[in-house]
C-alpha positions as CSV (number, residue, x, y, z in Angstrom):
1,M,20.6,0.5,-56.0
2,F,21.8,3.8,-54.9
3,I,20.6,2.8,-51.4
4,T,22.3,-0.8,-51.3
5,N,25.3,1.1,-52.4
6,T,24.9,3.8,-50.1
7,L,24.5,1.0,-47.2
8,Q,27.3,-0.4,-47.5
9,L,29.3,2.4,-47.4
10,I,28.0,2.9,-44.1
11,I,28.5,-0.6,-43.0
12,K,32.2,-0.5,-44.0
13,Y,32.5,3.2,-42.1
14,Y,30.8,2.0,-39.2
15,V,32.3,-1.6,-39.1
16,D,35.7,0.0,-38.6
17,L,34.8,2.2,-36.0
18,N,33.5,-0.7,-34.1
19,N,36.5,-1.9,-34.3
20,R,38.3,0.7,-33.1
21,M,36.1,1.5,-30.2
22,K,35.8,-2.4,-29.3
23,K,32.0,-1.6,-28.7
24,Q,29.4,-4.4,-30.5
25,G,26.2,-2.1,-29.4
26,T,28.0,0.9,-31.5
27,I,27.8,-0.8,-34.8
28,I,24.2,-2.0,-34.3
29,L,22.8,1.6,-32.8
30,Y,24.4,3.2,-36.1
31,L,23.5,0.6,-38.9
32,S,19.9,1.1,-37.4
33,Y,20.0,4.6,-37.4
34,A,21.4,4.1,-41.3
35,V,18.6,2.1,-42.2
36,L,15.7,4.3,-41.0
37,A,17.7,7.2,-42.8
38,L,18.0,5.4,-45.7
39,L,14.3,4.5,-45.9
40,F,13.4,8.1,-45.1
41,C,15.0,9.4,-48.1
42,A,13.8,6.4,-50.2
43,S,11.2,8.1,-51.8
44,S,13.2,11.0,-53.2
45,Y,14.8,8.0,-55.5
46,A,12.3,5.4,-55.9
47,D,11.4,7.2,-59.6
48,I,14.7,7.1,-60.8
49,I,15.7,3.7,-62.2
50,D,19.2,2.6,-63.8
51,H,19.5,0.2,-66.4
52,K,23.0,0.9,-67.6
53,R,22.7,2.2,-71.0
54,Y,19.8,4.3,-70.0
55,T,17.7,5.8,-66.9
56,S,14.4,5.7,-66.4
57,D,12.4,8.9,-64.6
58,T,9.0,7.5,-63.8
59,E,7.8,10.5,-62.4
60,T,7.9,12.4,-66.4
61,G,8.0,8.7,-68.1
62,L,11.1,9.3,-70.2
63,D,14.2,7.0,-70.7
64,W,17.0,9.1,-70.9
65,L,19.9,7.7,-73.0
66,D,23.7,7.7,-71.3
67,V,25.5,10.9,-72.8
68,T,28.5,8.9,-73.5
69,A,26.4,7.2,-76.3
70,S,26.6,10.3,-78.0
71,I,30.2,11.6,-76.7
72,N,32.2,13.6,-79.4
73,M,29.2,13.4,-82.3
74,S,28.1,16.6,-83.3
75,Y,24.5,17.5,-82.9
76,N,23.5,17.2,-87.0
77,E,25.6,13.4,-86.5
78,V,23.0,12.9,-83.5
79,E,19.9,14.3,-85.5
80,K,20.9,12.1,-88.2
81,Q,20.9,8.9,-85.8
82,L,17.3,10.0,-84.6
83,E,16.1,8.6,-88.1
84,P,14.6,5.3,-88.5
85,G,17.4,2.5,-88.9
86,G,19.8,5.0,-87.2
87,K,22.1,4.5,-83.7
88,F,19.1,6.5,-81.9
89,Q,16.1,5.3,-83.3
90,G,12.9,6.2,-81.0
91,Y,14.8,8.7,-78.9
92,R,14.5,12.4,-79.7
93,Y,16.4,15.5,-78.3
94,A,15.5,16.3,-74.5
95,T,14.5,20.0,-74.3
96,A,16.9,22.4,-71.4
97,E,13.3,22.2,-69.2
98,E,13.1,18.6,-69.5
99,F,16.9,18.2,-67.8
100,N,15.8,20.7,-65.4
101,T,13.3,18.5,-64.2
102,F,15.3,15.1,-64.3
103,V,17.9,16.8,-61.9
104,G,15.2,17.9,-59.8
105,N,12.7,14.7,-59.8
106,Y,16.8,13.0,-58.5
107,T,17.4,15.5,-56.0
108,G,14.1,16.3,-55.0
109,S,14.1,20.1,-55.7
110,K,12.2,22.1,-58.3
111,I,14.6,23.5,-61.1
112,T,13.0,26.1,-63.3
113,Q,15.4,28.3,-64.1
114,T,17.8,28.0,-67.5
115,Q,21.4,29.9,-68.4
116,I,21.9,30.1,-64.1
117,R,23.7,27.8,-62.2
118,Q,21.7,25.8,-59.5
119,V,23.4,24.7,-56.8
120,L,22.5,21.0,-56.2
121,P,21.8,19.2,-52.4
122,K,24.7,17.3,-50.4
123,S,22.4,15.1,-49.4
124,A,21.8,14.0,-53.0
125,N,24.6,11.9,-54.2
126,I,25.1,13.8,-57.4
127,E,27.9,11.9,-58.3
128,F,26.2,8.8,-58.3
129,F,23.7,10.0,-60.5
130,M,26.4,11.5,-62.8
131,K,28.1,7.9,-62.7
132,I,24.8,6.4,-64.3
133,I,23.8,9.2,-66.6
134,G,27.4,9.3,-67.9
135,S,30.2,11.5,-66.8
136,T,32.3,13.3,-70.1
137,Q,34.9,15.0,-68.7
138,R,38.3,13.1,-68.9
139,V,40.4,15.3,-66.8
140,A,40.3,18.1,-64.0
141,K,40.3,21.7,-65.5
142,R,40.4,25.2,-64.1
143,V,37.7,27.5,-65.0
144,R,36.6,30.9,-64.3
145,A,33.3,31.6,-63.0
146,D,31.6,32.2,-66.6
147,G,32.6,28.5,-67.5
148,S,36.0,29.6,-69.9
149,K,38.4,27.3,-69.5
150,S,42.0,28.0,-68.6
151,D,45.7,26.4,-68.0
152,F,46.4,29.4,-65.3
153,S,46.8,27.8,-61.9
154,D,46.1,30.8,-60.0
155,K,44.1,30.4,-56.6
156,H,41.6,32.6,-57.8
157,W,40.3,29.9,-60.6
158,A,38.4,27.3,-59.6
159,R,38.2,23.6,-60.5
160,M,35.7,22.1,-62.6
161,L,36.7,18.3,-60.8
162,D,33.8,16.7,-63.2
163,S,30.8,17.3,-65.4
164,V,28.1,15.5,-67.7
165,T,27.6,17.7,-70.3
166,G,25.3,17.3,-73.3
167,I,23.2,19.3,-76.2
168,T,19.7,19.8,-75.6
169,V,16.7,21.5,-77.1
170,T,15.7,25.4,-76.0
171,G,13.2,25.9,-78.3
172,Q,12.1,26.2,-82.1
173,G,11.5,29.3,-84.2
174,R,8.6,30.3,-86.5
175,D,11.0,29.7,-89.3
176,G,11.3,25.8,-88.4
177,Y,14.7,26.7,-86.7
178,I,15.7,24.6,-83.5
179,H,17.5,26.5,-81.0
180,I,19.9,24.0,-79.0
181,G,22.4,24.6,-76.3
182,Y,24.8,22.9,-73.4
183,S,23.3,21.7,-70.4
184,M,25.2,20.5,-67.7
185,I,25.8,18.9,-64.2
186,V,29.5,19.6,-62.3
187,K,31.3,18.7,-59.8
188,S,33.3,22.1,-58.7
189,Q,36.0,22.9,-56.2
190,D,35.9,26.8,-55.6
191,F,39.9,28.1,-54.9
192,G,40.8,24.6,-54.3
193,T,38.4,24.3,-50.6
194,S,35.0,23.2,-50.9
195,V,33.9,20.7,-53.2
196,W,29.7,21.2,-54.4
197,H,27.7,20.2,-57.1
198,Y,25.1,22.7,-60.2
199,S,23.5,22.0,-62.7
200,I,23.1,24.3,-65.8
201,A,20.5,24.1,-68.4
202,N,21.2,25.5,-71.6
203,M,24.5,27.0,-70.6
204,N,25.9,28.2,-74.4
205,K,23.2,29.3,-76.4
206,Y,26.3,28.8,-79.6
207,V,26.6,25.5,-80.3
208,N,28.5,25.0,-83.7
209,R,26.0,22.5,-85.0
210,D,29.0,20.6,-86.9
211,K,31.5,20.4,-84.4
212,R,32.1,17.3,-82.2
213,D,33.4,17.6,-78.6
214,P,35.3,15.0,-77.0
215,E,34.1,15.8,-73.3
216,A,30.3,16.1,-74.6
217,G,27.5,14.5,-75.7
218,S,23.4,14.9,-76.0
219,F,20.7,14.6,-73.9
220,L,18.2,11.8,-75.8
221,V,14.9,10.9,-74.4
222,K,12.5,8.5,-75.3
223,E,8.9,7.7,-74.1
224,S,9.5,5.0,-71.0
225,K,8.1,1.7,-70.6
226,A,9.7,1.7,-67.1
227,K,6.3,2.2,-64.5
228,S,6.7,3.9,-60.9
229,R,7.0,1.0,-58.4
230,P,4.1,1.2,-55.6
231,T,5.1,1.4,-51.8
232,P,8.4,2.9,-52.5
233,A,10.8,0.9,-54.1
234,V,13.0,0.0,-51.1
235,E,11.2,-2.9,-50.7
236,P,13.0,-5.4,-53.0
237,E,16.2,-3.6,-51.3
238,A,14.9,-4.6,-47.8
239,S,16.1,-8.4,-47.8
240,S,19.3,-7.1,-48.8
241,L,19.8,-5.0,-46.6
242,Q,19.2,-7.0,-43.5
243,S,21.9,-9.6,-45.3
244,L,24.3,-6.8,-45.4
245,I,23.7,-6.1,-41.7
246,D,23.3,-9.9,-40.8
247,E,26.6,-9.9,-42.9
248,E,28.9,-7.6,-41.1
249,L,27.1,-8.4,-37.6
250,K,28.4,-12.1,-38.0
251,K,32.1,-10.8,-38.7
252,L,31.9,-9.2,-35.3
253,D,30.9,-12.7,-33.2
254,T,34.3,-14.0,-35.4
255,P,37.2,-14.2,-32.9
């Protein structure tokens, strides 16, 4: 899905470019480059499968419920719905480490640290990833480096344009007490200039277990039935990619 959506955007861009340049050879050349580039990077995304309500990571064998399914529910409310007969039966809370692995498997990068912002690669199409797992932020906000929110409009404050925020488990004490925190993926714009993305696991270790947050949910996982597709998952996409190319090239031949 990622490959098809991305190619559609590339095709539209280069068709427009071709119309401006009036050189049919240009569109064929750029489309060839685009297809080769997407086939090359497909393996980075082949193990992440969007099922609309949940996303499978076949590398770890986990299904991730969309965060929006538990938005504005407290930890204790969600915990109760994990029980047999509950809304989230079969799921459990993901750990902060599992969150890092999930993000890393999508981006093709290794993320091991918690409570530290991890800059995500620009080439990974993070906004698509945020969309399929469930964006929880309602409006853009100005924030300080420590994540505190403010209405200040001073140029030294960054803007948090979008985010996916959810509760994860960080460990269990000897007394059985489960420690929790917020983990998130953020689209940020520092000082009104460059836009970039980062993730952070266990950002806040002090979460009120009874408090609801209209812009946060929970990261819930369960064992997946989805299997990794052999030789990479672009094969089912190949015919549709070719169809897209043929369709756009036909438009060029139409007076």
